[in-house]
BALUMRO-352175 format. One record per atom (N, C-alpha, C, CB): x, y, z. Coordinates in steps of 0.001 Angstrom, whole numbers, padded with zeros to 6 digits, always signed. Glycine has a CB too. Layout:
BEGIN
XYZ...
//
This chain:
BEGIN
-006985+008885+023627-007393+007506+023394-007275+007183+021907-008841+007268+023894-006569+006111+021593-006471+005656+020211-007100+004268+020123-004982+005636+019719-007761+004006+019004-008465+002738+018828-008006+002077+017537-009998+002952+018817-007792+000766+017617-007324+000005+016470-008175-001251+016293-005836-000366+016634-008207-001729+015076-008767-003057+014838-007800-004103+015389-009037-003291+013317-008344-005168+015940-007529-006269+016451-007886-007538+015695-007736-006460+017982-006880-008237+015227-007057-009519+014549-006533-010596+015487-006314-009555+013155-007428-011425+016006-007059-012457+016962-006805-013776+016236-008157-012627+018028-005726-014434+016628-005319-015699+016031-005309-016750+017138-003912-015582+015334-006375-017544+017231-006410-018593+018255-005725-019825+017705-007872-018920+018691-004596-020229+018274-003819-021314+017688-004587-022637+017671-002521-021486+018449-004529-023313+016540-005025-024689+016436-003893-025619+016007-006207-024775+015432-002725-025059+015807-001514-025817+015519-000378-025201+016297-001200-025841+013999+000794-025783+016159+001936-025257+016892+002443-023967+016258+003055-026295+016948+003032-023123+017071+003734-021928+016605+005174-022036+017077+003054-020606+017133+006106-021842+016169+007513-021899+016537+008025-020542+016993+008341-022401+015369+007336-019492+016596+007739-018153+017001+006532-017235+016922+008900-017623+016116+006635-016101+017573+005595-015081+017484+005945-014186+016299+005472-014249+018823+005113-014158+015265+005491-013441+014037+005539-011934+014231+004521-013772+012922+006588-011349+013683+006737-009901+013698+006005-009300+012502+008231-009500+013683+005970-007964+012459+005170-007277+011445+005621-007614+010023+005241-005776+011662+006951-007725+009808+007402-008025+008450+006973-009421+008010+008917-007895+008358+006983-010380+008947+006511-011731+008632+005010-011733+008352+006833-012695+009785+004245-011010+009176+002797-010932+008969+002474-010302+007623+002135-010131+010097+003151-009204+007303+002861-008544+006039+003236-009444+004861+003608-007208+005951+004372-010132+004954+004751-011045+003890+003725-012138+003681+006088-011655+004186+003203-012694+004786+002173-013732+004685+000893-013167+004078+001880-014338+006069+000505-011961+004508-000703-011330+003964-000527-011044+002475-001028-010022+004726+000639-010524+002085+000885-010233+000672+000848-011498-000171+002229-009533+000500+001424-012600+000330+001377-013862-000405-000054-014355-000567+002216-014920+000304-000858-014185+000504-002258-014595+000430-003020-013732-000570-002917-014512+001813-002768-012418-000553-003418-011518-001507-003036-011895-002935-003036-010050-001218-001762-012237-003151-001318-012642-004491-002048-013903-004940+000207-012876-004510-002198-014866-004037-002894-016108-004378-004366-015858-004674-002757-017122-003246-004985-014993-003885-006420-014748-004024-006747-013825-005200-006965-014151-002742-005927-012789-005417-006291-011734-006368-005220-011404-007406-006621-010501-005618-004045-012039-007313-003011-011775-008308-001981-010772-007819-003637-011276-009582-000847-010708-008542+000250-009839-008122-000095-008357-008223+001473-010126-008950-001015-008009-009119-001424-006604-009207-002054-006117-007917-002397-006410-010353-002776-007013-007230-003399-006638-005964-002350-006382-004885-004367-007729-005506-001203-007068-004975-000144-006834-003998+000382-005406-004134+001005-007855-004180+000525-004926-005363+000962-003545-005561-000047-002568-004967+001166-003254-007055-001346-002875-005097-002377-002032-004477-002241-002052-002960-003788-002505-004891-001964-003241-002400-001792-003378-000956-000604-002552-000475-001603-004854-000572+000523-002661-001162+001713-001898-000785+001430-000397-000845+002898-002255-001704+000744+000041-001890+000430+001462-002013-000471+001926-000874-000237+001746-003362-001426+001088-000477-002317+001446+000630-001514+001655+001919-003391+000350+000838-000482+000829+002130+000333+000982+003327+001284+002164+003212+001115-000288+003593+001761+002432+002025+002575+003638+001856+001745+004892+002103+003188+003680+000448+000435+004786+001913-000460+005920+002123-001028+005992+003538-001586+005857+001139-000570+005096+004438-000967+005273+005830-001495+004071+006573-001959+006280+005885-001884+003001+005882-002324+001803+006593-001130+001193+007335-002953+000767+005607-001403+000509+008436-000339-000079+009248-000819-001365+009918+000148+000925+010308+000127-002298+010127-000114-003429+011016+001002-003459+012056-000184-004780+010218+000681-004002+013206+001679-004193+014252+002270-005593+014125+001059-003978+015664+003247-005873+014931+003687-007251+015124+002608-007996+015916+005072-007307+015862+002748-009297+016016+001817-010086+016822+002278-010102+018272+001698-011528+016276+001297-010101+019169+001554-010151+020610+000594-011145+021242+001403-008740+021264+000894-011624+022447-000002-012595+023082-001203-011942+023762+000765-013412+024095-002235-012739+023914-003367-012377+024765-003710-013584+025622-004603-011915+023916-004359-013332+026726-004832-014386+027616-006200-013982+028110-003848-014629+028807-007237-014693+027645-008598-014299+027965-008889-012924+027395-008827-014311+029478-009273-011995+028268-009564-010624+027846-008366-009694+028042-010762-010086+028617-007230-010234+028418-006046-009416+028678-005132-009413+027458-005285-009933+029920-004854-008221+026956-003961-008061+025818-002602-007586+026317-004549-007065+024781-001560-008177+025763-000197-007812+026128+000453-007031+024988+000634-009071+026470+001307-006080+025368+001977-005216+024405+003454-005107+024773+001314-003811+024361+004314-004749+023822+005751-004721+024116+006097-003610+025099+006555-004541+022826+006991-003912+025981+007425-002915+026971+008093-001741+026259+008402-003549+028009+007622-000508+026479+008313+000653+025895+009714+000792+026478+007506+001949+026139+010681+001124+025654+012040+001282+026155+012158+002442+027133+012997+001486+025004+011232+003391+027059+011239+004492+028024+011064+003971+029452+010129+005503+027691+010395+002819+029595+010133+002273+030930+011427+001924+031647+009242+001036+030836+012462+001557+030905+013722+001176+031529+014485+002385+032066+014584+000423+030536+014058+003593+031685+014739+004811+032121+014046+005486+033300+014837+005782+030971+012936+004901+033739+012243+005465+034888+013057+005227+036156+010832+004857+035027+012806+006055+037168+013554+005988+038423+012882+004984+039350+013643+007389+039098+013546+003842+039593+012999+002826+040484+013889+002717+041719+012881+001450+039760+013275+002878+042882+014036+002803+044127+014344+001363+044512+013273+003486+045252+013575+000418+043991+013763-000993+044329+014588-001656+043229+012389-001719+044510+015836-002027+043508+016680-002657+042475+016077-003951+041924+018062-002948+043044+015397-004714+042785+014800-005973+042332+013701-005709+041304+014231-006763+043527+012907-004667+041547+011860-004323+040590+012462-003816+039286+010917-003271+041183+013511-003014+039401+014168-002512+038194+014711-003663+037358+015303-001543+038560+015250-004678+038011+015773-005840+037292+014644-006607+036621+016546-006763+038246+013515-006735+037313+012364-007439+036754+011833-006711+035530+011258-007585+037805+011775-005383+035593+011312-004584+034455+012285-004708+033287+011150-003102+034859+013563-004746+033581+014577-004880+032534+014395-006184+031769+015988-004813+033137+014033-007238+032475+013879-008551+031840+012556-008703+031104+014000-009637+032875+011553-007907+031479+010209-008093+030932+010174-007800+029437+009209-007199+031663+009424-008609+028717+009229-008376+027291+007887-007697+027033+009314-009698+026515+006859-008107+027796+005515-007585+027578+004943-006999+028861+004596-008683+027044+004011-006049+028676+003175-005541+029749+001722-005745+029346+003477-004037+030047+000860-005999+030338-000559-006018+030017-001013-004605+029679-001387-006599+031191-002154-004487+029005-002594-003207+028466-002643-002112+029526-003953-003358+027830-003166-002423+030691-003299-001411+031744-001936-000857+032139-004006-002003+032975-000963-001736+032351+000367-001280+032759+001146-000692+031588+001151-002432+033374+000852-001131+030374+001445-000520+029189+001034+000949+029093+001024-001283+027915-000243+001231+029340-000727+002618+029307-000024+003465+030367-002255+002662+029524+000189+002894+031555+000897+003634+032607+002337+003916+032193+000872+002849+033933+002975+002910+031574+004365+003095+031153+004476+004169+030081+004948+001779+030635+003477+004247+029178+003494+005298+028158+003515+006683+028789+002285+005166+027236+002859+006813+029940+002756+008103+030627+003842+008291+031681+001394+008235+031274+004772+007340+031774+005845+007363+032767+005304+007344+034184+006717+008586+032569+004184+006654+034361+003592+006467+035678+004056+005123+036248+002035+006534+035603+004081+004969+037570+004477+003681+038160+003598+002544+037627+004387+003743+039705+004227+001443+037305+003494+000308+036739+004084-000982+037279+003542+000325+035186+003370-002075+037018+003804-003387+037465+004010-004307+036257+002776-003993+038447+004921-005233+036408+005137-006267+035399+004212-007442+035737+006654-006720+035347+003420-007914+034789+002493-009006+035096+003239-010276+035485+001584-009282+033899+002670-011004+036451+003270-012256+036905+002828-013443+036053+002914-012506+038362+001699-013311+035382+001154-014415+034591+001735-014376+033182-000396-014348+034542+002224-015509+032714+002733-015624+031350+001699-016345+030496+004098-016375+031320+001337-015779+029330+000318-016436+028498+000826-017646+027733-000241-015454+027526+002140-017861+027730+002684-019011+027007+004027-019396+027613+002835-018698+025491+004492-020575+027244+005821-021026+027621+006551-021508+026377+005749-022145+028691+007876-021467+026425+008716-021973+025340+009265-023329+025738+009871-020985+025010+009116-024297+024840+009511-025674+025134+010421-026188+024038+008276-026588+025282+011509-026847+024433+012373-027527+023472+011794-028908+023188+013839-027633+024006+011481-029154+021914+010850-030406+021503+011860-031242+020727+009580-030139+020646+012073-032514+021121+013021-033359+020380+012442-033795+019035+013400-034596+021212+013282-033776+018012+012909-034233+016673+014005-035168+016162+012698-033022+015693+013641-036017+015206+014594-036950+014618+014642-036718+013120+014217-038421+014939+015840-036546+012588+016019-036436+011143+016688-037707+010631+016862-035176+010774+016334-038103+009412+016898-039294+008792+017697-038908+007562+015792-040294+008422+018901-039438+007458+019707-039242+006258+019056-039993+005099+021174-039722+006482+018845-039315+003972+018127-039927+002851+018896-041079+002215+017828-038883+001803+020202-041066+002369+021016-042110+001742+021271-043256+002711+022348-041531+001251+021799-042921+003889+022203-043971+004830+021089-044374+005794+023404-043513+005620+020046-043537+005880+018953-043745+006832+019413-043631+008283+018323-045103+006606+020611-043055+008487+021051-042795+009852+020177-041714+010474+022540-042378+009880+019887-041867+011745+019037-040895+012446+019891-039921+013243+018039-041613+013379+019340-038730+013434+020040-037696+014186+019016-036954+015030+020807-036716+013237+019266-036892+016318+018351-036221+017238+018696-034745+017325+018403-036868+018635+017668-033886+017231+017872-032464+017410+016648-031882+018118+018124-031759+016045+016745-030625+018516+015658-029980+019253+015271-028688+018544+016072-029696+020727+013976-028364+018600+013569-027040+018175+012591-026468+019208+012929-027084+016756+012436-025176+019162+011642-024473+020161+010216-024290+019661+012273-023111+020498+009254-024613+020522+007836-024412+020218+007199-023564+021309+007096-025772+020081+006140-022867+020930+005372-022064+021871+004159-022869+022323+004939-020709+021233+003977-023007+023594+002802-023669+024163+001954-022615+024878+003217-024825+025149+000764-022390+024344-000123-021370+024892-000979-021953+026009-001015-020779+023788-001244-021144+027011-002163-021552+028068-003590-021570+027531-002051-020608+029289-004467-022251+028232-005882-022269+027835-006415-020839+027783-006729-023133+028821-007079-020505+026694-007634-019163+026536-006644-018151+026005-008163-018685+027835-005429-018596+025668-004399-017674+025184-004208-017836+023674-003060-017915+025926-003621-016834+023082-003337-016862+021651-002554-015627+021266-004633-016956+020830-002614-015293+019991-001898-014144+019456-002871-013170+018809-000835-014591+018443-002455-011937+018667-003253-010945+017956-002302-009915+017360-004303-010266+018903-002779-009220+016342-002054-008045+015868-003052-006934+015603-001228-008365+014591-002560-005712+015523-003403-004538+015368-003307-003997+013944-003010-003456+016382-004389-003372+013522-004433-002712+012214-004990-001315+012406-005296-003522+011188-004397-000344+011698-005004+000978+011602-004914+001433+010154-004308+002001+012561-005956+002110+009726-006032+002544+008336-007455+002478+007837-005126+001697+007453-007657+002684+006554-009011+002681+005991-009715+001334+006173-008957+003034+004510-011009+001394+006498-011801+000166+006605-011833-000580+005278-013230+000486+007062-011813+000166+004167-011881-000471+002852-010667-001364+002612-011979+000591+001749-009493-000940+003068-008277-001751+002909-008376-003008+003767-007010-000933+003294-008906-002849+004975-009050-003993+005864-009996-005030+005263-009558-003543+007237-011143-004575+004770-012159-005497+004251-011745-006105+002915-013494-004775+004095-011022-005343+002094-010642-005845+000771-009425-006747+000809-010376-004694-000157-008477-006452+001717-007215-007182+001708-006945-007958+002999-006091-006225+001460-006998-007279+004152-006516-007888+005386-007410-009042+005833-006430-006842+006487-008708-008799+005943-009595-009847+006451-009620-011084+005551-011001-009301+006603-009777-010953+004226-009742-012162+003388-008402-012897+003478-010024-011796+001934-007303-012149+003542-005989-012787+003633-005854-013560+004940-004871-011737+003520-006315-012977+006048-006226-013651+007342-007061-014931+007335-006691-012712+008475-008236-014885+006769-009074-016096+006701-008395-017167+005845-010480-015760+006123-007753-016762+004775-007013-017707+003938-005847-018315+004722-006494-017008+002660-005113-017472+005438-003946-017935+006182-004317-018838+007349-003159-016756+006688-005541-018720+007846-005948-019572+008965-005901-021049+008584-007356-019198+009432-006055-021340+007287-006018-022730+006805-004669-023135+006243-007068-022933+005752-003824-022161+005935-002527-022469+005322-001358-022215+006252-002346-021662+004069-001547-021399+007273-000515-021171+008265+000318-019929+008000+000374-022354+008335+000889-019415+009069+001818-018277+009010+003185-018771+009466+001322-017069+009904+004207-018472+008684+005560-018896+009028+005907-020229+008388+005717-018990+010534+007071-020747+008753+007559-021990+008172+006878-023221+008743+009035-022098+008376+007113-024365+008098+006607-025666+008521+005085-025737+008530+007132-025994+009889+004424-025006+007609+002970-025054+007555+002482-026453+007216+002443-024052+006535+003261-027209+006431+002855-028574+006086+002853-029490+007309+003782-029143+005014+003523-029074+008382+003504-029828+009630+002371-029359+010551+004852-029696+010344+001547-028450+010059+000478-027898+010884+000900-026694+011686-000036-028937+011804+002067-026134+011372+002567-024987+012121+001895-023702+011651+004088-024875+011976+001569-022835+012606+001034-021516+012282-000426-021492+011906+001804-020937+011187-001163-022581+012184-002592-022603+011887-003375-021997+013049-003071-024046+011604-004516-021378+012731-005263-020668+013762-006710-020482+013341-004619-019313+014058-007533-020114+014298-008906-019670+014040-008943-018158+014214-009939-020380+014998-009396-017409+013207-009377-015950+013315-010664-015392+013920-009149-015336+011948-010535-014271+014579-011682-013469+014982-011230-012015+014983-012236-013907+016394-012198-011110+015044-011876-009701+014839-012558-008856+015903-012299-009239+013430-011843-007880+016401-012378-006992+017421-011682-005644+017369-012228-007615+018809-011652-004952+018497-011001-003649+018583-010297-003516+019928-012026-002506+018389-009228-002753+019937-008474-002480+021155-008287-000976+021271-007097-003220+021153-008585-000447+022459-008375+000976+022733-007175+001128+023653-009644+001623+023369-006339+002107+023359-005165+002389+024175-005233+003843+024616-003842+002096+023394-005180+004041+025919-005214+005391+026484-003788+005936+026490-005831+005395+027934-003449+006660+025431-002079+007147+025239-002016+008651+025514-001583+006836+023798-000848+009149+025925-000708+010586+026199-000518+011374+024905+000478+010842+027150-000591+012672+025007-000237+013550+023894+001278+013725+023900-000971+014939+023998+001917+013418+022778+003372+013517+022732+003834+013477+021284+004033+012380+023548+004912+014189+020945+005483+014075+019601+006300+012801+019424+006351+015281+019301+006552+012078+020527+007317+010839+020467+006350+009662+020470+008318+010739+021653+006813+008536+019968+005925+007381+019869+006704+006088+020023+005177+007388+018537+006071+005109+020656+006563+003736+020699+006058+003029+019454+006100+002994+022004+006913+002277+018795+006466+001496+017655+006073+000093+018105+007561+001432+016579+004907-000351+017648+004419-001696+017958+004765-002679+016845+002906-001674+018185+005590-002246+015923+006086-003130+014870+007600-003044+014844+005483-002757+013482+008249-004113+014421+009663-003969+014084+009731-003131+012815+010371-005371+013895+010727-002286+012696+010690-001269+011644+012073-001021+011064+010113+000035+012184+012068-000550+009816+013280-000074+009141+013237+001448+009192+013378-000608+007643+013964+002064+010120+013835+003512+010303+014410+004283+009123+014531+003946+011589+013809+005443+008869+014323+006333+007825+015145+007473+008419+013169+006899+006996+015177+007542+009748+016019+008519+010444+016439+007904+011776+015262+009890+010659+017332+008557+012463+017848+008009+013729+016730+007926+014768+019016+008879+014269+016486+006750+015347+015459+006649+016395+015888+007388+017662+015169+005173+016722+014942+007546+018571+015223+008195+019851+015792+007170+020833+013940+008854+020430+015128+006048+020979+015578+004916+021793+015313+003656+020986+014846+004868+023197+016261+002743+020978+016020+001583+020140+016863+000390+020561+016296+001921+018699+016340-000773+020225+017101-002014+020223+017189-002488+018779+016443-003103+021149+018361-002944+018382+018543-003420+017023+018129-004883+016901+019995-003240+016587+017622-005223+015733+017175-006575+015437+017625-006919+014027+015625-006713+015589+018504-007899+013895+018920-008355+012565+018013-009495+012128+020414-008806+012563+017476-009371+010925+016482-010343+010481+016615-010567+008981+015054-009871+010836+016632-011818+008584+016668-012186+007166+015481-013068+006839+017988-012906+006809+015753-014248+006299+014672-015175+006000+014671-015603+004548+013349-014557+006346+013556-016225+004166+013407-016776+002824+012104-016279+002204+013438-018323+002858+012099-016173+000893+010883-015813+000152+010889-016551-001177+010788-014265-000072+009895-017424-001364+009775-018207-002594+011075-018944-002919+009386-017299-003762+011682-019524-001874+012896-020297-002063+014150-019480-002235+012741-021164-003220+014061-018171-002122+015228-017298-002261+015555-016679-000897+014970-016182-003331+016840-016670-000584+017258-016092+000695+017234-014568+000631+018666-016585+001077+016605-013954+001618+016603-012501+001723+017818-012044+002532+015288-011999+002375+018394-010905+002182+019543-010414+002954+019113-010023+004364+020200-009209+002245+020030-010148+005311+019739-009715+006667+019669-008197+006721+020799-010242+007648+018652-007708+007404+018449-006263+007517+018415-005868+008987+017141-005827+006804+018758-004614+009232+018759-004091+010597+017450-003359+010878+019965-003148+010820+016597-004010+011632+015349-003411+012097+015574-002812+013485+014194-004466+012125+014671-001926+013889+014531-001618+015307+013377-002467+015825+014279-000072+015557+013490-002903+017051+012510-003834+017593+011285-003104+018134+013140-004681+018689+010246-003862+018389+009044-003340+019012+009400-002753+020384+007966-004451+019143+008749-001649+020738+009059-000958+021989+010047+000169+021813+009595-001927+022989+010719+000235+020648+011623+001348+020370+010840+002646+020234+012437+001080+019094+011512+003765+020401+010864+005077+020399+011360+005885+019201+011141+005838+021729+010416+006470+018472+010750+007258+017281+010061+008614+017357+010335+006510+015983+010467+009498+016470+009813+010799+016338+009718+011129+014849+010598+011920+017122+008491+011306+014382+008232+011700+012988+008931+010770+011993+008691+013146+012755+008834+009483+012234+009467+008522+011324+008455+007439+010949+010737+007888+011976+007969+007452+009700+006997+006439+009281+007628+005085+009002+006269+006908+008055+008983+005019+008979+009619+003785+008555+009582+003673+007036+008936+002572+009205+009912+002487+006524+009974+002346+005071+009818+000892+004647+011289+002904+004539+009459+000705+003392+009531-000592+002733+010917-000766+002126+008431-000728+001647+011364-001997+002024+012553-002331+001243+012098-003209+000077+013647-003061+002126+012396-002778-001128+012006-003528-002330+013193-004362-002790+011527-002568-003471+013020-005688-002816+014104-006591-003152+013894-007202-004532+014226-007686-002101+014977-007320-005258+014980-008054-006517+015686-009388-006259+015689-007231-007670+014909-010456-006172+015457-011777-005877+015448-012671-007120+014663-012439-004745+015487-012033-008307+015461-012776-009575+014186-013602-009708+016688-013692-009683+013106-013041-009209+011773-013627-009360+011004-012803-010390+011007-013673-007987+009866-013303-010873+009091-012527-011854+008442-011270-011275+008021-013400-012450+008597-011082-009965+007962-009954-009283+008881-009504-008159+006545-010338-008734+008758-008249-007717+009576-007789-006587+009049-008340-005262+009609-006251-006539+009929-008400-004279+009552-008799-002924+009689-007572-002033+010441-009993-002397+008621-007247-001302+008622-006085-000425+008828-006531+001021+007303-005288-000569+009791-005923+001681+010019-006164+003104+009375-005023+003878+011552-006280+003433+008468-005371+004747+007702-004382+005505+008533-003847+006660+006388-004993+006030+008685-002532+006729+009443-001924+007820+008826-000635+008322+010848-001661+007380+007488-000501+008210+006814+000718+008644+006590+000705+010159+005472+000880+007906+006634+001867+010762+006387+001977+012203+004887+001970+012481+007035+003263+012774+004516+001368+013595+003135+001415+014091+003198+002202+015396+002508-000053+014303+002819+003474+015328+003150+004390+016407+002007+004586+017409+003543+005716+015831+002395+004569+018694+001500+004931+019792+002227+005993+020614+001105+003669+020679+001631+007169+020821+002332+008252+021518+002818+007840+022902+001427+009457+021640+003994+008349+023271+004603+008028+024567+005390+009223+025067+005521+006781+024462+005367+009438+026371+006164+010509+026968+007616+010072+027056+005625+010889+028370+008492+011053+027001+009925+010805+027100+010422+011371+028425+010694+011436+025896+011288+010641+029144+011809+011162+030419+012557+012480+030214+012741+010128+031082+012523+013314+031218+013220+014598+031140+014712+014368+030872+013021+015411+032451+015264+015255+030072+016666+015141+029732+016925+014461+028406+017369+014411+030794+015907+013756+027884+016067+013070+026605+015371+013804+025474+015534+011661+026700+014550+014781+025790+013791+015479+024740+014712+016418+023952+012608+016279+025360
//
């Protein structure tokens, strides 16, 4: 049994995407810089290099927490082709079935979705001609009682000094882009999540990560973005649900011609998982 702190984000504004670990860490680091200065960001980075970790964000609905489907689940032997197809398409499992999948036990894909994706029409105006142009963007609509959460493991002192104050700050300023439109705003609360995981040298990562060695099972994720008005280069992450062995992941330190370095978070958040026979 492993236990982690859980940071719950109850949406009070729109979310355009579910933030991954690198986005969450970037937002937390920016908040720490605003609250305590750039020197505190270096302390935060060092704390994570010494073992603190955050996961990506995942949905919850009421008391049900959802977690990314382990890639090992797709290698299990399913006699029902329809079920195998459903598992292949699934992105998340509820905690109970996630624990079963970690142990390679038969599990079910939840039928209830905590959110839906909706294309919302928007209108842009040309600043010179005032001509209008219709376009669409994707928004997340959460069901009643649903929201997002991420996990933290590491020293309580790091959580109380950096993570909790940063999250409270971000609740009023937003996570991700379009914060001035009310995007990414939330009400925070804090709890704990226990995961009944097996004993294993292999682990599922609950964060997107920059591996320092070849993963065991993985999906690639190319991700770039912006920081302080500067474009970050696209990097190859492994996605949540990938399987690693003895790989803490790494930070990428970027020089974007700013007065300070920009750190891209790529550490693994590991939960032990069994590997199917033949892959060990």
